[in-house]
N, C-alpha and C positions, 0 to 999 in steps of 0.2 A: 466669498472671501472677505476677510476682515483686514483693512489697511490701517496702519498706524505710522505716523511720521513724527520723529523726535530728533532734534539736533541734526537736521538735514539727512537723517537715515530713515528710510521707509521700510517697514516690515509688513509682510503679507502673511496672514495666517489662513490656511485652508481648513475647512471642516468637512469631514466625510459624512455624508447624509445617509449612506446605506452601507451594509457590510461589504468588505472586499473579499474576493476569493482568488488566490494566486493561480489556481488551476484553470479558472475561466479568463482572468485578466492578469497576466504576469507583470505588466507595467502600465503606467499611465503617463501620457505626455501632456504637459501643461504649457501653454503659450503665455508668456508674461509680456505685456505691452506697457510701456511708460511714455508719458508725454509731458513736456514741461509747460510752464505757463507763459513763456516768452512769446514774442511776436517776431517772426513766424514761429509756430509751434515746432519743436523738434521731437521726433518719435523714434523709439527703439523697441525691438522685439527680441525675445530669446525663448528657446524651448528648454524645459526642464523635464527630464525623465525620472519618474518616481518608480522604483522597483519595489514590488510587493513581496514581502518576506513570507516564507512558508510557515504555516501552522500545521500541527499534526491533526488535521481535521478529516482524514480519511483512513479507514481501516483497510488492510489488504483484502482484495476481492479475488476469490478463486475463479479461474477461467471457465469452470463448469460448476453446475449446481451440485453434481455428485460424479464420482468416478467409478468405473467398474472394470473388472478384469476376470479372466478365467485362468485357472492354474491346475494342471494335472497333479493328482496325488503323488505321482512318481517324480515330480520336479525335484531337481537337485538344489541344495542350498547354494547361496551366492548368486542366485538367478535374479535378474531385474524383473519385477512384477509390473510396475507402471510408474509413471512420474506425475505427481500433482503439480499444478502451477497456479500462480496468483500474480496479481498486479497491484501496485499502490501508486497513485498519481502524485503523492507528496514528494518533496525533494529531500535529498540528503538522508540523514538518519531517520527522518520521518517516513521516507519511502522505502527504506531497506527493511527486510523482514526475514524471519527464519521459520522453519516448520517444526512441529512437535507432534509425535504420536501420543494422543492423550487417552485413548480408550480402545480396547479390543472387545468385540462382542461376538461370540461368547468369550468369557474370560478363559484364557489358555493356561495350562499348567507350565508350559515353556513358551518363550517368545518364538513365533514363527517368522516374524517380520521385523525389519529394521528400516528406519527412515533416515535418509541423508538430510540433515537440517537445512542445508544450503540449497541443494538442487531439487529437493522434493521427491527424489527417486526412492521407491520402496523396493527393498531387497528381501528375498526369502533367505532366512538364516538357519532354519530347521525344516526338515521334511514335514509337509502337512499330512493330516489324517482326516480324510473325508468323513468317516463315521463319528469322530469326536465332535464335529461341528455341524452335523446334518447338512453338509455340503456348502455352507456359507459362512464366511467370516466378514464382519463389518468393522472397519477401522474408522476412528474419528481423528481427523488431522486438524491441527490448529496452526494458523499463520499469525505471527505476532510481529508488529513493526518495532523498530528500535527507537522510536520517538519517545518523548516524555510529556505526559504519560503515554504509555503504549496503547495501541489499539489492536484488537484481535478479531478473527473470524474463523469459522470452522467449516469443514466439509466432510462428507461421508464417502468412504471407499468400500465398495462391495467387491469381495473376492470370492468367486465361486470355485470351490474345490471339486474337481472332476474325479470320479472314481477311476 
């Protein structure tokens, strides 16, 4: 700490010697002690709490490396297939995120699936065709946080279409 006294006002400046990470240490308590030069010495103490502000330093992390489901070819549209989930330890907008379906493999002539961007729930919106996809559809889902700049992460969803 650097101490500067001017016109009977004392200023203390703290220098951070290593990076701070709000997710590891959300606040720091500093005890300030002062002692005068009189005889006898008078002493006083106070605690100052320093709250560490959040930085968008984490991307959303999916709760699984990949997700998988089986779906009969006879499945009716508007059926819930599965729900992807993710977590982001940042606070506020930095920790809020939404989901996007960014790719379907193989490429389908019509969309079979729809993704709820808030909940991560995947719905069947058209009847699947086992023969058109050799029994397997792979979806790539992206989670994007709303921080600035935003961070993203992706996961794979394998959906086996049963004949």
